[in-house]
C-alpha positions as CSV (number, residue, x, y, z in Angstrom):
1,M,18.6,9.7,-60.9
2,I,19.4,7.2,-58.1
3,Y,23.1,7.1,-57.4
4,F,24.2,3.9,-55.6
5,D,27.9,4.1,-56.6
6,N,29.3,6.2,-53.8
7,S,32.3,3.8,-53.2
8,A,33.5,4.7,-56.7
9,T,33.1,8.5,-56.2
10,T,30.8,10.9,-54.5
11,K,29.1,14.1,-55.6
12,P,30.9,17.2,-54.2
13,I,28.7,18.8,-51.5
14,P,27.6,22.5,-51.7
15,E,29.9,23.4,-48.8
16,V,32.9,22.1,-50.8
17,I,31.9,23.8,-54.0
18,E,31.3,27.1,-52.2
19,T,34.8,26.8,-50.5
20,V,36.5,26.1,-53.8
21,C,34.8,29.0,-55.5
22,N,35.6,31.4,-52.7
23,S,39.2,30.4,-52.7
24,L,39.7,30.6,-56.5
25,S,38.1,34.0,-56.6
26,S,40.1,35.4,-53.7
27,D,42.5,38.3,-54.4
28,T,45.0,36.9,-51.8
29,L,44.7,33.2,-51.7
30,F,46.1,32.4,-55.1
31,G,49.7,33.0,-54.0
32,N,52.4,30.4,-54.0
33,P,53.1,29.1,-50.4
34,G,56.8,29.1,-51.3
35,S,57.0,32.8,-52.0
36,L,58.6,35.0,-49.5
37,H,56.3,38.0,-50.0
38,E,53.1,38.7,-48.1
39,L,50.8,36.7,-50.4
40,G,53.0,33.6,-49.9
41,T,52.8,34.1,-46.1
42,I,49.0,34.4,-46.1
43,V,48.6,31.3,-48.2
44,T,51.1,29.3,-46.0
45,K,49.2,30.3,-42.9
46,E,45.9,29.2,-44.3
47,Y,47.4,26.0,-45.7
48,N,48.8,25.0,-42.3
49,N,45.4,25.7,-40.8
50,Q,43.9,22.9,-42.9
51,F,46.4,20.4,-41.3
52,K,45.4,21.7,-37.8
53,A,41.6,21.2,-38.6
54,I,42.1,17.8,-40.2
55,A,44.3,16.6,-37.3
56,S,41.7,17.5,-34.8
57,V,39.1,15.4,-36.6
58,L,41.4,12.4,-37.1
59,H,43.0,12.7,-33.7
60,C,46.7,13.0,-34.6
61,Y,49.4,15.5,-34.8
62,E,49.3,18.0,-37.7
63,N,52.9,17.2,-38.7
64,E,51.8,13.6,-39.3
65,L,49.7,14.5,-42.2
66,Y,50.7,15.2,-45.9
67,F,48.4,16.2,-48.7
68,T,48.6,14.2,-51.9
69,S,46.8,14.0,-55.2
70,C,44.9,10.8,-54.3
71,A,44.9,7.7,-52.1
72,T,46.8,5.8,-54.7
73,E,49.7,8.2,-54.4
74,S,49.4,7.9,-50.7
75,A,49.6,4.1,-50.9
76,N,52.6,4.2,-53.2
77,T,54.4,6.7,-51.0
78,A,53.7,4.8,-47.7
79,I,54.6,1.3,-48.9
80,L,57.5,2.0,-51.2
81,G,58.7,4.8,-49.0
82,Y,58.8,2.6,-45.9
83,I,60.3,-0.5,-47.4
84,T,63.1,1.3,-49.2
85,R,64.0,3.2,-46.0
86,H,64.0,0.1,-43.9
87,K,65.2,-2.6,-46.3
88,R,68.0,-3.6,-43.9
89,E,65.6,-4.6,-41.2
90,G,63.8,-7.3,-43.2
91,N,62.5,-8.3,-46.6
92,I,59.0,-9.8,-46.1
93,I,55.7,-7.9,-46.4
94,I,52.4,-9.4,-45.4
95,S,49.0,-8.5,-47.0
96,T,45.9,-10.2,-48.5
97,R,44.8,-10.7,-52.1
98,T,41.7,-8.8,-51.5
99,E,43.4,-5.4,-51.2
100,H,42.7,-2.5,-53.5
101,K,44.7,-2.5,-56.7
102,A,46.6,0.6,-55.3
103,T,48.1,-1.7,-52.7
104,L,48.4,-4.9,-54.8
105,E,50.2,-3.2,-57.7
106,T,52.6,-1.4,-55.3
107,L,53.4,-4.8,-53.8
108,K,54.3,-6.1,-57.2
109,K,56.8,-3.2,-57.5
110,A,58.2,-4.1,-54.2
111,E,58.9,-7.6,-55.5
112,E,61.1,-6.0,-58.1
113,F,63.1,-4.5,-55.3
114,G,63.7,-8.0,-53.8
115,F,60.9,-8.1,-51.2
116,I,58.9,-11.2,-50.6
117,I,55.1,-10.8,-50.4
118,K,53.3,-13.3,-48.2
119,F,49.5,-13.3,-48.5
120,V,47.1,-14.2,-45.7
121,D,44.0,-16.0,-46.8
122,V,40.6,-14.5,-46.0
123,D,37.5,-16.2,-44.8
124,R,34.0,-16.1,-46.3
125,N,33.4,-12.7,-44.7
126,G,36.6,-11.3,-46.3
127,K,38.5,-11.1,-43.0
128,P,42.1,-12.3,-42.8
129,K,42.5,-15.6,-41.1
130,L,44.3,-14.5,-37.9
131,D,45.8,-17.9,-37.1
132,M,47.6,-17.8,-40.5
133,L,48.7,-14.3,-40.0
134,E,50.2,-15.2,-36.7
135,E,52.1,-18.1,-38.3
136,L,53.4,-15.8,-41.1
137,I,54.9,-13.2,-38.8
138,S,58.7,-13.5,-38.3
139,D,61.7,-11.3,-37.6
140,E,62.1,-10.8,-41.3
141,V,58.6,-9.1,-41.7
142,I,58.9,-5.3,-41.9
143,L,55.5,-4.3,-43.1
144,M,51.8,-5.4,-43.1
145,C,49.3,-3.8,-45.5
146,F,45.6,-4.0,-45.0
147,T,42.3,-2.3,-45.9
148,H,40.1,-1.0,-43.1
149,V,36.9,-1.5,-45.0
150,N,36.9,-3.4,-48.2
151,N,35.5,-1.4,-51.1
152,E,33.7,-4.2,-52.8
153,T,32.0,-5.9,-49.8
154,G,32.2,-3.5,-46.9
155,S,34.0,-6.1,-44.8
156,I,35.5,-4.4,-41.7
157,L,39.1,-5.4,-40.8
158,P,39.6,-6.8,-37.3
159,L,42.3,-4.1,-36.7
160,D,42.6,-4.5,-32.9
161,E,43.2,-8.3,-33.2
162,I,45.8,-7.7,-35.9
163,V,47.6,-5.1,-33.8
164,N,47.6,-7.4,-30.8
165,I,49.1,-10.2,-32.9
166,R,51.7,-7.9,-34.2
167,N,52.6,-6.6,-30.8
168,K,52.9,-10.1,-29.4
169,K,55.0,-11.5,-32.3
170,N,57.1,-8.5,-33.5
171,R,56.4,-5.0,-32.4
172,K,58.9,-3.6,-35.0
173,I,56.5,-4.4,-37.9
174,A,54.8,-1.3,-39.3
175,I,51.2,-1.4,-40.4
176,Y,49.9,0.5,-43.4
177,L,46.1,0.9,-43.6
178,D,44.0,1.9,-46.5
179,M,41.3,4.0,-44.9
180,V,39.6,5.3,-48.1
181,Q,36.3,3.6,-47.5
182,S,36.2,4.0,-43.7
183,V,37.0,7.7,-43.2
184,G,33.8,9.6,-42.5
185,K,31.9,6.3,-42.0
186,L,33.7,4.9,-39.0
187,A,35.2,6.7,-36.1
188,I,38.9,7.3,-36.8
189,D,41.3,7.9,-33.9
190,L,44.8,7.6,-35.3
191,K,46.4,8.0,-31.8
192,K,44.5,4.9,-30.6
193,M,44.7,2.7,-33.8
194,N,48.4,1.9,-33.4
195,I,49.1,2.0,-37.1
196,E,52.2,3.6,-38.7
197,M,50.8,4.8,-42.0
198,G,47.4,5.4,-43.7
199,S,45.8,6.7,-46.8
200,F,42.7,8.7,-47.4
201,S,40.8,10.1,-50.5
202,G,38.8,13.2,-50.7
203,H,36.4,12.3,-53.5
204,K,35.1,9.4,-51.5
205,I,33.7,11.8,-48.9
206,H,32.1,14.4,-51.1
207,S,35.2,16.5,-51.9
208,V,36.7,17.1,-55.3
209,K,38.9,14.7,-57.2
210,G,42.6,15.3,-56.9
211,T,42.7,15.4,-53.1
212,G,44.3,12.7,-51.0
213,L,45.9,12.4,-47.6
214,L,48.8,10.5,-46.2
215,Y,49.3,9.7,-42.5
216,V,52.7,8.8,-41.2
217,K,53.1,8.4,-37.5
218,A,55.5,10.7,-35.7
219,G,58.9,8.9,-35.4
220,V,58.3,6.7,-38.5
221,S,60.7,7.5,-41.3
222,I,59.9,6.8,-45.0
223,N,61.5,8.0,-48.2
224,P,59.7,10.6,-50.3
225,Y,58.1,9.4,-53.5
226,I,57.7,12.7,-55.3
227,L,61.0,14.7,-55.4
228,G,61.5,18.4,-56.1
229,G,61.5,21.5,-54.1
230,G,61.1,19.8,-50.8
231,Q,57.6,21.0,-49.9
232,Q,55.6,19.4,-47.0
233,N,58.8,18.9,-44.9
234,N,60.6,17.2,-47.9
235,M,57.9,14.5,-47.9
236,R,55.9,15.5,-50.9
237,S,57.4,18.1,-53.3
238,G,55.3,20.2,-55.7
239,T,53.5,23.5,-55.2
240,Q,50.9,23.1,-52.5
241,S,47.3,23.7,-53.4
242,L,45.3,25.5,-50.8
243,V,42.0,25.1,-52.6
244,L,42.3,21.3,-52.6
245,A,43.4,21.2,-49.0
246,E,40.4,23.3,-48.1
247,A,38.1,21.1,-50.1
248,F,39.3,18.0,-48.2
249,R,39.0,19.7,-44.9
250,V,35.5,20.9,-45.4
251,A,34.3,17.5,-46.7
252,L,35.9,15.7,-43.8
253,E,34.4,18.1,-41.2
254,E,30.9,17.7,-42.8
255,A,31.1,14.0,-42.8
256,Y,31.7,13.8,-39.2
257,K,29.3,16.6,-38.5
258,H,26.5,14.4,-39.9
259,F,28.0,11.1,-38.8
260,D,25.2,9.8,-36.5
261,E,22.3,10.8,-38.7
262,S,24.1,9.4,-41.8
263,H,24.6,6.0,-40.1
264,E,21.0,5.8,-39.1
265,T,19.8,6.5,-42.6
266,V,22.2,4.2,-44.4
267,H,21.5,1.3,-41.9
268,E,17.8,1.5,-42.6
269,I,18.4,1.5,-46.3
270,N,20.8,-1.5,-46.1
271,K,18.6,-3.5,-43.9
272,F,15.6,-2.9,-46.1
273,L,17.5,-3.9,-49.3
274,R,19.0,-7.0,-47.7
275,E,15.5,-8.2,-46.6
276,E,13.8,-7.4,-49.9
277,L,16.5,-8.8,-52.2
278,V,16.7,-12.1,-50.3
279,K,12.9,-12.4,-50.9
280,R,13.7,-12.3,-54.5
281,E,16.3,-15.1,-54.3
282,A,19.3,-12.8,-54.6
283,V,22.4,-13.8,-52.6
284,I,23.9,-11.3,-50.3
285,L,27.7,-11.4,-50.5
286,S,28.6,-8.7,-48.0
287,P,29.0,-10.1,-44.5
288,D,26.4,-9.6,-41.9
289,D,28.7,-7.3,-40.0
290,A,29.8,-5.3,-43.0
291,L,29.8,-1.5,-43.1
292,D,26.3,-0.5,-43.9
293,Y,27.5,1.8,-46.7
294,V,28.3,-1.1,-49.0
295,L,26.1,-4.0,-50.1
296,N,27.3,-6.6,-52.6
297,V,24.5,-8.8,-54.0
298,S,24.3,-11.5,-56.7
299,F,21.2,-11.7,-58.9
300,K,19.9,-15.1,-60.0
301,G,20.0,-15.4,-63.8
302,F,21.7,-12.0,-64.4
303,E,25.4,-11.4,-65.2
304,S,26.6,-8.3,-63.3
305,E,27.1,-6.1,-66.3
306,T,23.6,-7.0,-67.7
307,M,22.0,-6.0,-64.5
308,L,24.0,-2.8,-64.3
309,H,22.9,-1.7,-67.7
310,C,19.2,-2.7,-67.0
311,L,19.2,-0.6,-63.9
312,E,20.8,2.2,-65.8
313,K,17.7,2.3,-68.0
314,Y,15.8,3.2,-64.9
315,G,18.2,6.0,-64.0
316,I,19.8,3.8,-61.3
317,Y,23.7,3.7,-61.1
318,V,25.5,0.9,-59.4
319,S,28.8,-0.8,-60.1
320,T,30.1,-4.3,-60.6
321,I,33.7,-4.7,-59.4
322,S,35.9,-1.9,-58.2
323,A,35.9,1.1,-60.5
324,C,39.6,0.9,-60.7
325,S,39.2,-2.6,-62.3
326,S,35.9,-2.4,-64.1
327,K,37.3,-1.9,-67.6
328,T,38.8,-5.4,-67.5
329,K,35.4,-7.1,-67.5
330,K,36.7,-9.7,-65.1
331,V,35.0,-11.4,-62.2
332,S,35.9,-9.8,-58.9
333,Y,39.1,-11.2,-57.5
334,V,37.9,-10.1,-54.1
335,L,34.9,-12.3,-54.2
336,L,36.8,-15.2,-55.7
337,D,39.4,-15.0,-52.9
338,M,36.5,-15.1,-50.4
339,G,35.5,-18.5,-51.7
340,I,32.5,-17.3,-53.7
341,D,31.9,-19.5,-56.7
342,R,32.7,-17.9,-60.1
343,K,29.0,-17.9,-61.4
344,T,27.7,-16.2,-58.3
345,A,30.6,-13.7,-58.2
346,G,29.9,-13.1,-62.0
347,N,26.3,-12.1,-61.1
348,S,27.2,-9.6,-58.4
349,I,26.8,-5.9,-58.3
350,R,27.8,-3.4,-55.6
351,L,25.5,-1.0,-54.1
352,S,27.2,1.8,-52.1
353,F,25.4,4.6,-50.3
354,S,26.0,8.0,-48.9
355,R,24.1,10.1,-46.4
356,F,22.2,11.7,-49.2
357,N,20.5,8.5,-50.3
358,T,16.9,7.9,-49.2
359,M,14.6,5.1,-48.3
360,E,12.4,6.1,-51.3
361,E,15.3,5.5,-53.6
362,A,15.7,2.1,-52.0
363,K,12.0,1.3,-52.7
364,T,12.3,2.5,-56.2
365,F,15.4,0.3,-56.7
366,I,13.4,-2.8,-55.6
367,A,10.5,-1.9,-57.8
368,S,12.9,-1.6,-60.8
369,V,14.4,-4.9,-60.0
370,D,11.0,-6.5,-60.1
371,E,10.2,-4.8,-63.4
372,I,13.5,-6.1,-64.8
373,Y,12.7,-9.7,-63.8
374,K,9.2,-9.5,-65.3
375,L,10.7,-8.1,-68.5
376,F,13.0,-11.0,-68.8
377,A,10.5,-13.5,-67.5
378,L,13.1,-15.2,-65.3
């Protein structure tokens, strides 16, 4: 099997599996952190240790982090929690139409609360048009929502430029950043990034599903989204799961432990595939400066779903549009908003890599594409 769909989800690494098994089989770590007896105290201490370790990796304070069930929950909490807390300060939110559905659907909900969403156009590389962004900023804007790395194209957000524009025009505007595809693949220093909120997902970095993380900068107040017993400093109620927290922490540490070698491997794979696919008249839709872990390509004469299932016959797994939207069988709204024509966008597939992919897999992929074209005599 060749798995080139790592932006959708990743296979849990042995270190995560071992940690989960050890935690679940422990005679002491099954306790409820809310219990006042010794078992509760033991679990609480271990749970808090996960925050300390993660904060060290992401360069932030441990009290700025909250465990969630997924990045979607984190996005919902950050966006809705912020605007409902600060609704007297303005009613305009700025974003792009190429955001993940977790952001776009939350913005739709914000409209129901009376907020106005203003979208910045993106260029052919999927980056927000900064001159338009600057024009949209006013005293009524309270929040900007962006994606650090686009999950379909790998386009990297010009965050420093956006922060500079924000600081010049209106420093009171908060920035929420979707970092699902960038964590573990780009250096993350939350103290230096000058954002107010961010979301992360465990299953995109070889942890287990059901693990997410929310970052809220110290001093930034938001309303909680999940109410109940007041766990996690009243920000996210519900009994805390030590095993899921440990799984996220281990995956994150391993990602940055292998950061340099992973980048080198994936860069060579991406470079090779770009060169070989262009020779076969495929169109590379990811920008030249995209994150190497994502490669969006359009195949001449093949609709995306057809190519996906052809490759599947060879044991190669890729995706078309985002996994969160794939059941709709629509052309990627991300590519269309980038100005890609509908036919080219309709023939696109996404290849997404991890540190466990190899050059041999990339060569096998190219050989399989050649066989597919010969089979259909295109």
